[in-house]
C-alpha positions in Angstrom: -0.5 -64.2 -21.3 -1.2 -60.8 -20.8 -2.5 -61.0 -16.9 -4.1 -57.7 -18.1 -6.7 -59.6 -19.7 -6.8 -62.1 -17.2 -7.0 -64.5 -19.9 -6.3 -67.9 -18.9 -5.9 -71.3 -20.3 -8.1 -74.2 -19.5 -11.2 -76.6 -20.0 -14.1 -75.9 -21.4 -17.9 -78.3 -20.8 -20.4 -78.0 -23.1 -23.3 -79.9 -23.0 -23.7 -82.0 -25.8 -27.4 -82.2 -26.9 -28.1 -83.1 -30.3 -29.2 -79.5 -31.3 -27.8 -76.5 -33.4 -26.1 -75.1 -30.5 -23.8 -78.5 -29.9 -23.6 -78.6 -33.7 -22.0 -75.3 -34.4 -20.0 -75.5 -30.9 -18.6 -78.7 -31.8 -17.7 -77.6 -35.8 -16.1 -74.3 -34.3 -14.2 -76.4 -31.7 -12.6 -79.0 -34.0 -11.4 -75.8 -36.6 -10.4 -73.3 -33.5 -6.5 -72.8 -33.2 -7.6 -72.0 -29.4 -8.7 -75.3 -29.0 -5.6 -78.0 -28.3 -7.9 -80.9 -27.6 -11.5 -82.0 -28.2 -13.3 -85.3 -26.5 -17.1 -86.5 -26.5 -17.5 -87.2 -22.6 -19.9 -88.6 -20.2 -19.9 -86.7 -17.1 -21.2 -88.0 -13.5 -21.5 -85.3 -11.3 -20.7 -86.2 -7.2 -24.1 -86.8 -5.1 -22.5 -83.5 -2.9 -22.0 -81.5 -5.9 -25.4 -83.3 -7.6 -27.9 -80.3 -5.9 -26.0 -77.1 -8.0 -26.1 -78.6 -10.6 -29.7 -79.7 -11.6 -29.7 -78.7 -15.3 -26.5 -80.9 -15.9 -26.1 -82.9 -18.7 -25.2 -86.5 -19.6 -23.1 -86.4 -22.0 -20.4 -83.4 -23.1 -18.3 -81.8 -25.6 -14.5 -80.9 -23.5 -12.4 -78.9 -25.0 -8.6 -77.9 -24.0 -8.5 -74.5 -24.4 -5.8 -71.5 -24.6 -7.6 -68.9 -24.2 -10.6 -68.6 -21.8 -11.9 -65.2 -23.5 -12.1 -66.5 -27.0 -13.9 -69.7 -25.7 -16.4 -67.7 -23.2 -17.2 -64.8 -26.4 -18.3 -68.5 -28.0 -20.7 -69.9 -25.0 -22.4 -66.6 -24.9 -23.5 -67.0 -28.1 -24.8 -70.9 -27.6 -26.0 -71.2 -24.0 -28.3 -73.6 -23.3 -30.6 -74.9 -20.7 -28.3 -77.3 -19.4 -25.2 -76.0 -17.8 -21.7 -75.1 -19.7 -18.8 -74.9 -17.3 -15.4 -73.2 -17.8 -12.5 -74.2 -15.7 -9.8 -71.6 -15.8 -6.4 -73.2 -14.8 -4.6 -69.9 -12.6 -1.5 -72.2 -11.7 -0.4 -75.5 -12.9 1.0 -77.6 -10.6 2.7 -80.0 -12.7 2.4 -81.9 -16.3 4.5 -85.0 -17.4 4.8 -87.8 -19.8 2.6 -90.9 -18.8 2.2 -94.2 -20.6 -1.3 -94.8 -22.2 -4.2 -92.2 -23.2 -5.9 -89.6 -21.6 -9.2 -91.2 -20.8 -10.4 -89.8 -17.8 -10.1 -86.4 -16.6 -11.4 -85.6 -12.4 -12.4 -82.7 -11.0 -12.2 -81.8 -7.0 -12.6 -78.6 -5.1 -11.2 -78.0 -2.0 -13.2 -76.5 1.1 -11.1 -74.0 1.8 -8.6 -71.4 0.2 -5.1 -73.4 1.0 -2.2 -71.4 1.5 0.4 -72.2 -0.5 2.4 -74.2 1.5 -0.7 -76.5 1.0 -0.9 -76.2 -2.5 2.7 -77.6 -2.6 2.0 -80.9 -0.8 -1.3 -81.1 -2.7 1.1 -80.9 -5.4 3.7 -83.6 -4.3 0.9 -85.9 -3.4 -0.9 -86.3 -6.7 2.3 -86.2 -8.5 2.9 -89.7 -6.4 0.2 -91.1 -8.4 1.4 -92.5 -11.3 -1.1 -92.2 -13.6 -2.2 -88.5 -13.7 -0.2 -86.5 -16.7 -2.0 -82.9 -16.0 -2.6 -81.8 -12.6 -4.1 -77.8 -12.4 -5.6 -75.3 -9.9 -8.1 -72.3 -10.4 -12.0 -71.7 -10.7 -14.8 -71.9 -12.7 -17.9 -70.2 -14.4 -21.2 -71.6 -15.6 -23.7 -70.9 -18.4 -27.1 -71.8 -18.3 -30.0 -70.3 -19.9 -32.7 -72.0 -16.7 -30.7 -69.7 -13.4 -29.8 -71.8 -10.8 -31.4 -72.4 -7.5 -28.2 -72.7 -5.2 -25.0 -71.0 -5.8 -21.8 -73.3 -5.7 -19.9 -72.0 -2.7 -16.0 -73.0 -3.8 -15.8 -72.2 -7.3 -12.1 -70.5 -7.2 -10.8 -73.6 -5.1 -11.0 -75.8 -8.1 -8.1 -78.8 -9.2 -8.4 -80.6 -12.7 -6.2 -83.6 -13.2 -6.0 -85.2 -16.2 -5.3 -89.5 -16.0 -3.9 -91.5 -18.6 -4.2 -95.8 -18.6 -5.7 -98.1 -21.1 -8.4 -99.5 -17.8 -11.6 -99.0 -17.8 -13.6 -95.8 -16.9 -14.8 -98.0 -14.2 -11.8 -99.0 -12.8 -9.6 -95.1 -13.7 -13.1 -94.0 -10.9 -11.4 -96.0 -8.1 -7.8 -95.1 -8.9 -9.2 -91.2 -8.6 -11.1 -91.8 -5.4 -8.2 -93.6 -3.7 -6.1 -90.4 -5.0 -8.6 -88.4 -3.0 -8.6 -90.6 -0.1 -5.1 -89.9 0.2 -5.2 -86.4 -0.3 -8.3 -86.1 2.6 -6.5 -88.2 5.1 -3.7 -85.5 5.3 -6.1 -82.9 6.1 -6.9 -81.3 2.8 -10.5 -81.1 2.0 -10.8 -82.5 -1.5 -14.2 -83.3 -2.7 -15.2 -84.6 -6.2 -17.2 -82.1 -8.3 -17.1 -84.0 -11.8 -15.7 -87.3 -13.2 -15.7 -87.0 -16.9 -15.0 -90.5 -18.9 -13.7 -89.6 -22.5 -15.6 -92.0 -24.6 -13.7 -90.5 -28.2 -10.8 -87.7 -28.9 -12.5 -85.4 -31.9 -9.2 -83.5 -32.2 
């Protein structure tokens, strides 16, 4: 990746509203070489993050992309009244083979920008959780036709994890909550932003 263009890989979450914009995005991302994986998901916002995103939706298209500049260009043509989220991953904490299919993605934020030693420690704590297959650190940008009342203050310190499990989404959510508690017990303020339960893999 060229650092000059400041283009990153990562994840994009666009509201699926059964309208023309949603259908066109789904079609475009299904056929795009820039999109590695495409899922239909249910999104659940934590009570702490909800006030910032009152224009959130229940269902989203979740795509894992290679180049953020392409995704942002596409989103700008399909701005909706529900918020779209782009998570640019600056640093891959780890990626490994895990038994089971990816069925849950959990997005957290750190309330303080931690230094490199802290991030190494956080990555080590996440590595101990054997169902986590991917963990990355990055930032978040949003697009929405309705201006937000409050600015989310932690968008530069996002952590995204992919979890693979054959268990129910409820069970995996508890697993992620426990993971969050493990990290918090070590003195890091890791808070949940959004939990994404994968309902269907589209690509």
